[in-house]
C-alpha positions in Angstrom: 83.7 88.7 127.3 86.2 86.7 129.1 88.9 88.1 131.7 91.9 89.0 129.9 94.3 88.8 132.6 95.8 85.0 132.9 97.7 83.8 136.0 101.3 84.1 136.3 101.9 80.2 135.9 99.5 79.9 132.8 101.7 82.7 131.4 104.8 80.9 132.1 103.6 77.5 130.5 102.8 79.4 127.3 105.6 81.3 127.0 107.5 77.8 127.2 105.1 76.4 124.9 105.5 79.2 122.3 109.6 78.9 122.6 109.3 75.0 121.9 107.3 75.6 118.8 109.6 78.3 117.6 112.5 76.1 117.8 110.9 73.4 116.0 110.1 75.8 113.6 113.4 77.0 113.2 115.1 73.7 113.3 112.8 72.4 110.2 112.8 75.5 108.3 115.7 77.7 109.3 115.5 81.7 109.3 115.0 81.6 105.6 111.2 82.0 106.2 111.8 85.8 107.7 114.3 87.0 105.0 113.7 89.5 103.0 114.4 89.0 99.1 115.9 92.9 98.9 117.9 92.1 95.7 114.8 91.4 93.6 114.0 94.4 91.2 110.2 95.0 91.2 108.1 96.7 88.3 107.5 99.6 90.8 111.2 100.1 91.3 111.6 100.1 87.4 108.7 102.6 87.3 110.3 104.9 89.9 113.8 104.5 88.2 112.4 105.6 85.2 110.7 108.7 86.3 113.8 109.7 88.0 115.3 110.1 84.9 112.4 111.6 83.2 111.5 115.2 81.9 108.3 117.1 81.3 108.3 119.8 78.8 112.2 120.0 79.0 112.2 120.3 83.1 113.3 117.2 85.2 110.7 115.6 87.3 110.9 115.7 91.3 112.2 113.2 93.3 109.6 110.5 93.8 110.4 110.0 97.5 110.3 113.9 98.1 108.4 115.2 100.6 104.6 115.0 99.9 103.9 118.8 100.2 106.7 119.0 97.6 105.1 116.6 95.4 101.7 118.0 95.6 103.1 121.5 94.7 105.1 120.1 91.5 101.6 118.4 90.4 99.6 121.8 91.7 102.0 123.4 89.0 100.9 121.3 86.0 98.1 121.5 83.5 95.5 119.0 83.1 97.4 118.0 79.7 100.8 117.7 81.5 99.2 115.7 84.1 97.7 113.2 81.6 100.8 112.9 80.0 102.6 111.7 83.2 99.8 109.4 84.0 100.1 107.6 80.4 103.9 107.5 80.6 104.7 106.7 84.2 101.2 105.3 85.7 102.8 102.6 88.1 105.1 105.6 89.6 102.5 108.1 89.5 99.8 105.6 91.2 102.1 105.2 94.2 103.3 108.4 94.8 102.5 110.0 97.9 101.8 113.7 97.5 100.1 113.2 93.8 96.3 114.2 93.7 94.2 111.2 94.5 92.1 111.5 91.3 95.4 111.3 89.4 96.5 108.3 91.4 93.1 106.6 90.7 93.7 107.0 87.1 97.1 106.0 87.0 96.7 103.0 89.1 93.7 101.7 86.7 96.2 102.2 83.7 99.1 100.0 85.5 96.5 97.5 86.6 95.4 96.9 83.0 99.0 96.8 82.2 99.5 94.0 84.7 96.5 92.3 83.5 97.9 92.1 79.9 101.0 90.7 81.4 99.1 87.9 83.2 97.0 87.2 80.0 100.3 86.2 78.3 101.7 84.1 80.9 98.0 82.0 81.0 99.2 80.5 77.8 103.2 80.5 78.6 104.2 77.1 77.9 107.1 77.4 80.1 104.9 77.7 83.0 103.9 74.7 84.8 99.8 74.3 85.1 99.9 75.7 88.7 101.8 78.9 87.3 99.1 79.3 84.5 96.4 78.8 87.0 98.0 81.3 89.2 98.6 83.8 86.1 94.9 83.3 85.3 93.6 84.4 88.8 95.9 87.4 89.1 94.4 88.6 85.7 90.9 88.1 86.8 91.8 90.1 89.9 93.5 92.9 88.2 90.7 93.0 85.7 88.3 93.3 88.6 90.2 96.2 90.1 90.2 98.3 87.0 86.4 98.8 86.9 85.7 102.6 86.5 84.0 102.8 90.1 87.1 101.3 92.0 89.3 103.8 93.4 92.9 102.3 93.8 95.3 104.4 95.7 98.1 102.2 95.5 99.3 98.9 93.5 102.3 96.9 93.3 102.0 93.6 91.0 105.3 92.2 92.7 105.4 88.8 94.3 101.7 88.3 96.0 100.9 91.9 95.2 100.2 95.0 97.4 96.8 97.3 96.8 95.1 99.7 98.6 91.3 101.0 97.9 89.5 103.9 98.8 85.9 104.0 99.6 84.2 107.6 99.7 86.0 111.0 98.9 89.2 111.6 100.3 89.5 115.1 99.2 86.4 116.1 101.0 86.3 113.8 104.1 86.1 115.6 107.3 87.2 112.1 109.0 89.4 109.3 107.7 89.4 105.6 108.5 92.3 103.4 107.3 91.9 99.4 107.9 95.1 97.8 108.1 94.7 93.7 107.6 96.9 90.9 108.7 98.4 87.7 107.7 98.0 86.3 104.3 96.8 89.7 102.7 97.8 89.9 99.0 96.2 90.9 96.0 94.3 87.6 95.6 93.0 87.9 99.0 92.2 91.5 99.1 88.6 90.8 98.1 86.6 87.6 99.0 83.3 86.4 98.0 82.8 84.1 100.6 83.4 85.3 104.4 83.8 88.8 102.6 84.2 90.7 105.8 87.4 88.8 106.6 89.1 90.3 103.6 90.3 94.4 103.3 87.6 95.1 100.9 85.2 93.8 103.0 86.2 95.3 106.1 86.3 98.8 104.3 83.2 98.6 102.9 81.4 97.6 106.0 83.2 100.4 108.1 82.2 102.8 105.5 78.6 101.8 105.8 78.7 101.7 109.3 79.9 105.2 109.7 77.5 106.7 107.2 74.7 105.1 109.3 76.3 106.3 112.8 76.7 109.9 111.5 74.9 110.7 108.3 75.9 114.2 108.4 79.6 113.3 108.6 82.0 113.2 105.4 84.0 110.0 105.8 86.6 108.0 103.9 87.6 104.8 104.4 91.0 103.2 103.0 91.4 99.1 102.6 95.2 99.4 103.1 96.9 96.4 101.9 100.1 97.9 100.9 102.6 95.9 102.6 103.9 92.6 102.2 101.9 90.6 105.0 103.2 87.4 106.5 102.0 84.3 104.6 100.9 82.0 107.1 101.2 81.6 111.0 105.2 80.7 110.8 108.1 82.2 112.1 107.5 85.2 109.6 104.4 86.2 111.6 106.2 85.8 114.7 108.5 88.4 114.2 107.9 92.3 113.5 110.1 92.2 110.2 107.1 92.6 108.0 105.7 95.0 110.3 109.0 97.2 110.5 108.8 97.5 106.6 104.9 97.9 106.8 105.0 100.7 109.4 107.2 102.9 107.0 104.9 102.3 104.1 102.1 103.2 106.4 103.4 106.4 107.7 104.4 107.7 104.3 101.0 106.9 102.9 99.5 108.7 106.0 101.8 111.7 105.4 100.5 111.9 101.6 97.1 112.0 102.5 95.1 115.3 101.0 93.8 117.4 103.7 94.1 118.0 107.6 91.0 116.2 108.8 91.5 113.4 111.7 92.7 109.9 110.9 91.9 106.5 112.7 93.5 103.4 112.4 92.0 100.1 112.5 94.5 97.4 112.8 93.4 93.6 112.7 95.6 90.8 113.8 99.0 91.2 112.5 98.0 94.6 111.4 98.1 95.6 115.2 101.8 95.0 114.9 102.2 96.9 111.9 100.3 99.8 113.8 102.3 99.2 117.2 105.7 99.9 115.2 104.1 102.9 113.0 102.8 104.4 116.2 106.3 106.3 117.2 106.1 108.3 114.1 102.6 108.6 113.4 101.8 112.0 112.0 99.7 114.5 114.5 96.5 113.9 112.6 96.2 110.4 113.4 93.7 110.7 116.5 93.0 107.2 117.1 94.3 103.6 116.9 92.2 100.6 117.4 93.5 97.4 117.4 91.3 93.8 117.1 92.4 90.2 117.7 95.8 91.7 118.3 98.9 89.4 119.0 100.7 92.5 120.6 101.8 95.7 119.3 105.7 95.3 120.0 105.2 97.3 123.2 104.6 96.7 127.2 102.1 99.5 127.4 100.2 102.4 125.5 102.9 104.9 126.8 105.7 102.4 125.1 103.7 103.1 121.9 105.1 106.7 121.9 102.0 108.3 120.3 99.3 110.9 121.6 96.8 109.2 119.6 94.1 107.1 121.6 94.6 103.7 121.7 91.6 101.6 121.7 91.3 97.6 121.9 89.0 94.7 121.4 88.7 90.9 121.3 86.1 88.3 121.0 85.6 86.1 123.6 85.9 83.1 120.8 89.2 84.7 119.4 91.8 82.0 118.9 94.4 84.6 119.3 94.0 85.0 123.3 95.9 81.5 123.4 99.0 83.0 121.6 101.7 84.0 124.5 102.2 87.6 124.7 105.7 88.0 125.1 108.6 89.0 123.2 111.9 87.0 123.4 114.8 87.8 121.0 112.5 89.3 118.3 110.2 86.5 118.7 106.7 87.4 119.9 104.9 91.0 119.8 104.9 92.1 123.6 102.1 92.6 125.7 98.4 92.0 125.6 96.7 95.2 124.4 93.5 94.1 126.2 95.0 93.4 129.4 94.4 96.3 132.1 98.2 96.8 132.4 98.4 97.7 128.7 96.4 100.8 129.3 94.3 100.9 126.1 90.4 101.8 126.2 89.0 98.3 125.6 85.8 98.0 123.8 83.1 95.5 123.4 83.1 93.1 120.7 80.1 91.3 121.0 78.7 88.8 118.2 82.1 89.0 116.3 82.2 85.4 116.4 86.1 84.5 116.4 89.3 86.2 114.9 88.1 87.3 111.6 84.4 88.4 112.4 85.2 92.0 113.8 84.0 94.0 110.8 80.8 91.9 110.5 77.8 94.1 110.1 75.7 94.2 113.4 78.5 93.3 115.5 79.4 95.8 118.4 83.2 95.6 117.3 82.1 97.3 113.6 79.4 99.5 115.6 82.3 100.9 117.9 84.6 101.3 115.2 82.2 103.4 113.4 81.5 105.4 116.6 85.5 106.0 116.7 85.9 106.9 113.0 82.8 109.5 113.5 84.2 111.0 116.7 81.3 110.0 118.7 83.4 108.6 121.4 80.3 108.7 124.0 78.6 106.4 122.2 81.3 103.8 122.0 80.2 100.5 124.1 82.9 99.3 126.7 83.8 95.7 127.2 83.3 95.6 130.9 80.3 96.5 133.0 81.7 100.1 133.6 82.4 102.9 131.1 86.5 102.9 131.6 86.9 103.1 127.8 84.8 106.1 127.6 86.6 108.2 130.4 87.4 111.7 129.4 84.5 111.9 126.8 81.8 113.3 129.3 81.7 116.7 127.3 81.8 117.0 123.5 81.4 114.1 121.5 84.1 115.5 119.2 86.9 115.4 121.9 
């Protein structure tokens, strides 16, 4: 790997270049690129509103944004027939409700996806749409149909805008360890899964990590969540240079983590802009989150591990050919994401990413980055390969591998 600490002069020039680029972008596009359209009503919002006014056998339904424990208790008090009625009546609400049984969420989201597929099927032939609009509807229709496959475990789904989705690999209810993959820019319902360069998309990342964890520790029951349930920046514009998308994403990430069943340890794997989401979320992570690993990070909105405010172990990696290393690690007036997570001053445990080949190759089978992620995810910390010649990233793990 290359040296991660640049000279002060080079850092100054990078900062000046970044500011110049930002000012040009602002002059060209304005701040509209980072504004949120909060006034728009989404299908999910409509579904939750309907739930709030609903009843089951004459009894009012609990608040959908209540604590996961309270919601879990409510669903546990129902019969199978009652739960089935709620899935049929409020599929989108139940499918996104932290605290609802995961199997119930899977069934609800399968129904919600099928409903969304039918909506897109009508739009394909809507003469009021342009050819581009009809083509987009066709793509979404096909994607929703693919996600409704009975063997898919969809934990969250929202068709609004570019779409949000999260999928589970493995059994969350019985998992001894849970891993969550948080992807970066240009992640949406259409890019959630790819055939070409499949390990650069959330589904490919999740499947690769799940397989690697099972290979690393066959006796450990694991589950992996490919979590694209936030609105990621589109492209590398001003939106990606601020934490606004990450701020909202962090709230959603922590809400999901608090709603997971069981008490098993959770590890986060945050790629590119996803590491900004994890950095913002770090201050309020549930105690069960034991590890946060970032790959190809532009920064975590912090100057050091201590600044993240988490007790979780923080790991970082960057391939020697990753272009992200040329992005200035700075934060000025809300632009930029702070210090370099693989720098010595940041204080993360820096692990090897040999053979990753660039910014999107960290989850490719056979890479040391994926192997390291699997060792972290199964608690085999002494088997992790550090980035340097020494074993600094394994410091403190001379005893039990499950430390």
